[in-house]
N, C-alpha and C positions, 0 to 999 in steps of 0.2 A: 504494500500500500504506500503510495506517494502522498505528499502533503496535500495535493490538490484533489485527491480521491474522496471528497467529502461534500455533501450538500450543505450550503450555508447561505443564508439570506445576505445579499450585498457583497458576495464574494467577487473579487476582482480578477479571478483567474482568466476569464476570456478576454480581459482588457490588458493583460500583462504586456504583450508586445507594444501596444500603443503607449502605455504608461512608461515603460522603461526607455523607449526611444526618446520621449520628451524629456525624461530625467537626464539622460546622457547629453542631450543637446543644450538644455537650459541650465543645468546645475553643474557648473564647472569647478574644477579643483576641490573636489569633495572626497573625504575619506570615511566619514562617519554618518550613519543612517539611523534615525530615530523613528521607529514605527509606533506611533502613539496609540492607535487603536488597532492592534495587530490582527484581530479577527482570526481567520484561518491560518495566517502566517505566510500566505502565498506571495505577498508582495515582497517581504523580506527575503524569502527563498529565491525569488526571481532576480534580486540584485546582489546576491552573495559574491558574484564575480566582479562587481563594480566598486565595492568599498571594502574596507578592512575592519571596521568596528561597527557593531550593531547593538541597538537597544530596542528590545521588543516588549511591548506591554499590552495587556488586556485585563479587564477586571473579572472575566469569567474563569472559574477554577478549571473548567474543561479545556480552555484554550491554553492556560498556563501549562497543563500536563502535556498538551500537544507540542508546545514549544520546547519543553524540556526533553520530550521524547525524540524529537527530530533534530534539535539544534544544540542542546547542551553537550559540551565536549567533556566526556568522561569515559573511563574504561567500562567495557561490558563484554560478555561472552556470547557471541552469535550462536555457537553450538548449544550453549545452555538454553538460549531462547528458542532455538529450533526444537529442542527436546520438549520444552514446556508447551510450545505451540502444538506439537504432535499429540501430546497427552490431552490437551484441551479439545482437540478435534476428534478424540477417541472416547469422549465421555459418553457413558450410557445413561441417557436421561432418566431411565426407569430406576436407576440405582441411586439417584440423588434426591434429597429432600426439597420440599417447597421452601422458598426463601423470599426475602424482601422484594426482589424484582418480579418474581412470578406472581406474588400476591397482589402487588400494586399495578404492574404493567402487563401481566400476562393476558392474552386475548384482547389486548388493547393496542399497545404500540408494537408488540411482538406476539408471535404465537406463544401459547402457554409453555410448550416444551423449550422453545428458544429462550424465553424469559428465565426459565429454571437454569439453563446452562449459563446464561449471562450472569445471573446472580451468584451461581456457584463459582464461576471464574473470578468475579470481582472479589469475593471473599478470599479465594485462594491466593490471589495476588497480594492481598493485604497480609495474609498469614505468612507468605514467603518472605516478605520484607521484615516482619516482626521476628521471624526465626533466623534472619540474616542469611537465608539461602539465596537471596538475590540482593544486589546493591541498589542504590537509589536510581542510577541511570537505567538499570534493567527494569526497575519498578515502573519508571515513566514510559519506557518503551512498551512494556506489556499493557499498561493502562491506556496509553494512546492507541495501541493496536486494538484493544477491546472497543474503544469508542468508535474507531473507524469501521470495525467489523459489524457492530450492531447498527450503526448508522446506515450501512449499505443495505440492510434488509428491513429497516423499520417501516412500520405501517403508517406512514405519514406522507405529506406532500412536500417534504424537504425540511420541515422544522417541526417542533414538538408542541406547538400551540394547541394542537388537538390531534387525535388519531382518526383514521378513516373508518367510519362506522358501516355496518352492514356488509362486511367483506370477510370471506373465509381466509384466514391467515395461515399460510403454509409454513412448515418448519424449513428454514433456509439458512440458519446461522452457520457460519464457518469462521473460525478464528484465523485472521490473516495478520502477519507481522508487518509493521511499518518499516520503511527503509530509512534509518537515521542518516543525517548528512555528516560526512567526514569533512571537517573544515580546518585545514591546516593554515596556520598564521592568520586566523580570524579571531576577533574578540567578540563574544556574544554575551550580552547582559539581558536577563529575562526578569520582568516585573509583573506583578498582578496588583496594580494600584490605581487609584483615581487619577485619571490622565492629567487633570488640572493641577493636582498636588505634585505629581511626578515632574511635570513640565518645568517647574521652578527649580529643579535640582539637576536637570540633564543639560549638558552642552553638546551640541552636535553640529554637523555641517548641513544636514537636511533633516527636516521633520516632515514625515509623511502622515497625513491626517485623513482618515476615512471614518468619521464618527457616525453613529446612528442619527437619522434625520427625522424620523417620524415617531409616532407614539408607541410603536411596537417595541417593548422592552426585550432585549436579547436574553436577559436572565430568565424571562418567562418563556421565550421562544425555545430555549434549549434547557428547560428545567429538568428533563429526564437525564440529559448528559451531566448536568450539574449535580443532581441528586446521586447518580451512580458514582461519579468521581469523588465527591466529598465523603460518601459512605457513612453519613451520620444518621441515616435512616429516620428522617422526620415523619410525622404523621401527615399524610397527603390527603387533600380534600378536592371535592368537585369532580365533575365528569372527566376532566383532563388529568386528574391526580397530581395537583401541583402542591409544592411545599409552601411554607410561609414566605412572603415577599422578602427579597434581599437584593442588594446590588441594583437598585432601581436608579436609572440614569436620568439626570436633568436634561440630557441631550434629547430625550424623548418627551419632554414637556415644553410648555410655553416659554420656559426660561432658557431654552436652547440658545438663542442668539446671545444672551448675556454670558452664559458659561463658555460659549465658543469664543467670544471676544476676550474673556478672561484668560483662556488658554493661549490665544495668539499673543496677548500682551506678555505672558510669562516666558514664552519660548526664547531661548538664547541660541539661535541658529543663523546660518547664512541664507538658507533657502527654506521656504515652506511650500509643500505640495499638498493641495487639498482636492480630494475627489468629491463629486456631488452629482446627483442625478435629478431629473426633473419630474419625478413622480408626484410632486406637490399638487398637481392638477387632478389627482385621483379622486374618484367619487367617494371612496371610502375615507372617512375622517381619520381612521387609525393609520392609513397609509399616506396621508397628506404630510408633506414636510413641515417641520417646525422651524426651519431656517430657510429663507428664500434666497434665490440666486443673487438678488440685489444686496441683501444683508451680508452674505458671505463676501462678496466683492468689496463692499464698503469697509468691512472690518479688516480685510487683508490689505487694502490700500492705505490704511493707517500705519501699517507696518513696513510697507515698501512698494516698489514697482511691481504691479501684478498683471500677468498675462493669462488670458483664458483660452483654453483649448477645448474642443468638443468633438464628439464622434457619435454616430448613431449606434445604439446598443440595445439589444433585446434583453432587458433586465430579467432576473429571476422573478417569477410571478407565481405564487402558490395558488392563486385563485384563477378566475376566468376573465379578469379584467383585460380589456384590449388596450394596451398602452401604445397608442399610435405615435410615431415620430419621437420615440423615447430616446433621450440623449444622455450621455455621460459627459460631465465637465471635469476638466483638470485645471486648477488654478496653480500657477507657479509665481511665488512672491520672492523677489530679491530683496531681502531685508536691509533696510537702511538706505536704499536707493529710491529716489522719488522723481517722478516725472513732473515737470512744471505744468500745472493745469490752470486753465483760465479761471480767474476768480470773478464771480458775478458781482457787479456793482449795483448798489441801490439806485433806482431811477429817480430818487429824490435828491441825490448828492448832498446828503444831510450833514450838517456840521457835527463833528464827533463821530462820524461814520467809521466803521472798523474795516472798510474795504482793503486798505493797504496792510492791515495787521493780520488779516485772515490766514495767509499762508503759515504764519507763526502760531496763531491760536488753534487752528485746525489740528495741528500736530500734538497739541496738548489736551485736546478734548477726548473723551472716551471713544474707543473703537466702535461701540454700539450704543445707539440712543433710540429708545422706543418713543418716549414723549420728550420732545425738545420744548423747553419752556423758557420764554424770554420776557421778563416783566418790564424791561425798558427797551422796547423793540426799536424805536426811532425809525430810521430809514430802512432797516432790515437787512443790511449786508451780511450780518451774522447768520441769520436763519437761511438766507439764500445760498449759503455755502456749507450747510450742514445737512446730512442725510438722516432722516428720521421717519418713523412711521406716522407720527402725528406732531403737529406744531401748535402750541398754545402760546399766543403772543398777546402782549398787553402794552399799552402806553397810556399815561395819564392825560396826554394831550388829545382831545377828541378829534381834532383836525388831522392828526397823524393817522389815527385809526380809520377815519372816514376816507382819507386818501387811499390807504391800502385797500379798503373794501370797494371803493369806486373802480380802481384799476382792475381788481379781481373779477369784475363783472364782464371783462372783455377777453377772458382767456380763450374763448371759442370764436372771437370775432376781432382779432387784432387789426385787420384792415379797417374795420368799422371804427375802432378807437382812433386810428391815425387820421381817418377822414374827419372825425369830429375835432380832433386837436388842430389839424391844419386849417380847418374851416375857421376856428376861433382866431388862430394866428393871422390868417389872411384877412378876416373881417376887421381886425384892429390895426392891420398894417404893420405888424411886428416883423423884424428881420427873421430869416430862417436859413441859416447857412447850410443846413441839411439839404434844402431844395435849391441852393445856389443864390438865394436872395440875401446878399450881404451888404455891408457898408461900402460906400463909394471910396475911391482912392483919396479924394480930397479930405474926406472926413477922417480917414485912417491917418493921414499925414498930420492933420491939425490936432487930433486927439489920439495919439498912438496907443494909449492904455485904457481909454474910456470911450472909444468910438461907438461901440454898441449901445452904451448907456446914453450917449448923445442922440443916437439914431432912434432909439426905442422909447425915450422918456415919455413923450406925450401919449403914445399908444399904450404904454404900460400903465400910466396913471388912469387913462380912460378905462382900461380893463379892470384895474383895481377898484375904481369907483363903482363900476357896474357890479362887481362881485360883492362889494360891501353893502349893496342895497338889499340883498336877500341871503347871501352866503349859502345858497343851496346847490350851486353848480360847482362840484368838486373838480371838474376838469379845468374850469377857469382858475381855481386855486392852484391846481397842479402847474398850469402854465405860468402863473405868477411866481411860483416857487422856482421854476426853471430860469425865468428871466430876472428874478430878484437878486438883491445883493447877498452874496454868500449862500444862496439857496436856503434861506431861513424862513421859518413860519413865525411871524411876529404880529401880535395884535396889541392895540393900546387898551387903556382902561375902559374905553367905550366899545370894546369888542370890534374895532375896525382894523382890518389888515393894513399895516402902515409901513411895510418894508419898502425902501426905495429901489429903483431899478439898478440892476447890476450890469457889468460889462460882459454879459453872456447871452446866448440865445439857444434855440433848438438846433443842435448840431448832431453830427454823427455819433458822438459819445452818448448823447441823450437817447437817440434812437436805439443804439445797441443795448444800453442798460435797460431800457423799458421793454424791449423785445425779449431779452434774456429773463427779465423778471416774470413776464407773462408766461413764458415757456416753462419756467421752473414751478410756478405755483399751480399750473394746470394739473388737475387730477390729484393734487396733494390734499391731505386732510389738515386744513388750517382753520383755526378758530381765533378770532381777534376779540380782545376785551379792552374796555376803556375805564380803568379803575386805578386807585392807589395801589402800588405794587403789593403791599401786604394784604389788602382786601382781596386782590386777585389771587394771590398764592394760597391764602387761607381757605379758599373754596375748592382747591384742587385735591385730588387723591393721588398721592405719589406712589409709583411702583418702583421695583428694583431697577428698571431700565429708564427711569426718569432722569433727566439732566436739566439743570437750570443754569442759564448763562446770564449773568448780571453785567450790565454796562450802565451804571447809574450816572447821574450828573456828577461831574468832577468838582469836588468841594473847593479846590484852590485855583480853579481857572475861571475865566469869564466866558459865558455864553448865554444865549437867550433862555435855553431850557435849564440853566443852572440857578436862575434867580430865586426859585423857591426852595433851593437846597441849602442847608445850613449845618453847623456842627452837630446839632441835636438829631437831624435826620441821618447824618453819617453814623453816629453812634447807634441809632435805632437799627440801621441796616446791619452793622456789625453784630449786634445782639441777635438779630433775626437769622443771620447766617450761622451763628453758633447753635441756634435752635434747630435749624435744618440739619446741621451736622449730627446732632444728637439723635435725630430721627433717621439717620442713615441715608439722607438724600444727597446725591452727587451734585456739586455745583462748581462753577468757575466764575471768577469776577475780574474784570479789568478796572484799573484805577490809576489815577495820577498821584504820585507820592511827593514829587518835588516839581516846582514850577516857579521860575524866576527866583525870588528869595523866599518862597513859601514852602512849608513842609506839612504834609497831611499826617501829623503824628498819630491821630486816632487810628487811621487805617494801617499805618506802619506798625504800630504796637499790636494791633489785632492780628495782622497777617503772620506774625511770628509763630503762631500755632499751626500753620498750614504750609503747604508746598508753594513756594514763591518762584516765579520765573520772570526774568528780565525780558522786556519787550523792546525791540529796536524800533523806535518810532521818531518821527519828526512832528512834534506838536505844532499845529498851525495856529497863527494868531487869529483871535476872534474878529478883530477889526480889519485885518488885511491878510487874506489867505495866501499871499506870496511870501509872507514872513514866517520862517520856521524858528520857533522859540525853544530855548534849552530847557528840557523837561525830562522826567523819567516816569515811564509807565511800567506797571507790572501786571502779571496775570497770576492770580492766586486760586488754588484748587484744594479741595478736601480729599483728594485721592492721590495716590503715589505717583512719582515721576515715571513716565514711560521708559521702558528699557529697550533701546534700539542698538 
């Protein structure tokens, strides 16, 4: 019996040529291989000639026995094993007593006679070890051989979730020895541990990951093997004769994306190879994947440059489901190497916007986010560059929220939005460099830094006056924001929009930002709120996959939206963050700690309790966005530093 002579859900045996070819081409200069979820062990077996050191892990007792039988390098007597095998194949079933296997599994998973023989052999292997008539290596070879032998004739569809009913079961059992691998100058380490805990202790060149993706627990799928291997003889219950639950994996639960992200974070490797299949569209809820293709890709891209390969593959299917166009995916991540990706900019060009900081902040945010929560959303560059299942966004400024909601109405009619915008621009006679309507050369020469302001002033004031009459047309406010000084939203005490015209207009950058915004929010689960940040957050139910990003007004800088922020509000925020930390809620917060001659001592002292990261930034002057002022921004999180 060879290692691949076994039926096993999710086995990669038929995909081995495809997988190994990609590993050889994509993962260069590698010597060590970490098979995190070893399963049958066929992947490790297939790459034995490629690397010199191997770590093989699985949390099933039966798989550990298989690994030790095939791979563990220790002395054993083949002649002795052949003699034992011959005796097992000569057993007279009428001369042996009923036993644990025949009582529980006879005429179910095996014929009654075969079950008697299997139970007898299992006890005999144990007795031989106790009497020192076989050594440990011989014990594992015999036990693995027993597993392979009874799996070959089991009355199942390939796993032990249930046996086939209404069928006459023939006596077919034959004890067949496995063929252990002789591995000269190879180092093999075998573990039976929780993958996430082990990952923090293993250093390797390649981590190969093939975790369970749906709700079908492997410890229940292969409970017969587990029960016979452990030989603790528990009381079995139910039609399927299952033992009490153990080794239940979070990868088969809704928490799967979180534990997968945790695993990826912990890995200390050069390359990560992840296999994945697209059975998540299955009609069976138990067969639907707990991690989506998008989630896996997002999590891996936080670790490094990720390439995705795919191939058509007829997956093992125990039922009658027709899985059309079934594909297997292989992700290869080069850890610590990142492709420069386009950052989406807010179409509001908001003061304090985190557009330029997002490449740094993204690397320090969690790999996986279920609920992305932002209590000070502003223009939105942060959420626009974060992948999440759901977005819960808030701002205390009602006009900010109304602008987001207004633009969101046009995700399915982008052309219609631009027609309305350009109609307003044309009606008021504003410049529009995007359409080629720009200032004349004389105006540019006379006012080289303010020619658009000079050209648009009267039209801008007319638009502003019309908006202030009823304030219901958010597209007019959006255009005022684009053409206004520093793109600010500013109202006086009489609730009149009073921002002066700026030296800007609707240009290519505005068009690109607005189009990218609409394409991103389309189809996303996004909820906007307009409340004080604590009122907003107090209404939410946080999950283990929740993440809150705070970008509050900066206490020691000048900006329109900072005018209501004061030292008391800063302390209130720090206290609330401590409260969230005690609740186990993940958060990150950006803040300005030094600016000109000012120091935000409240935040500096608070941040000492958490992980602090310096942010490379050029803080822009509130009064003149061409002036970069000497300041220091930091990013603080309540989760550990990423290991890359």
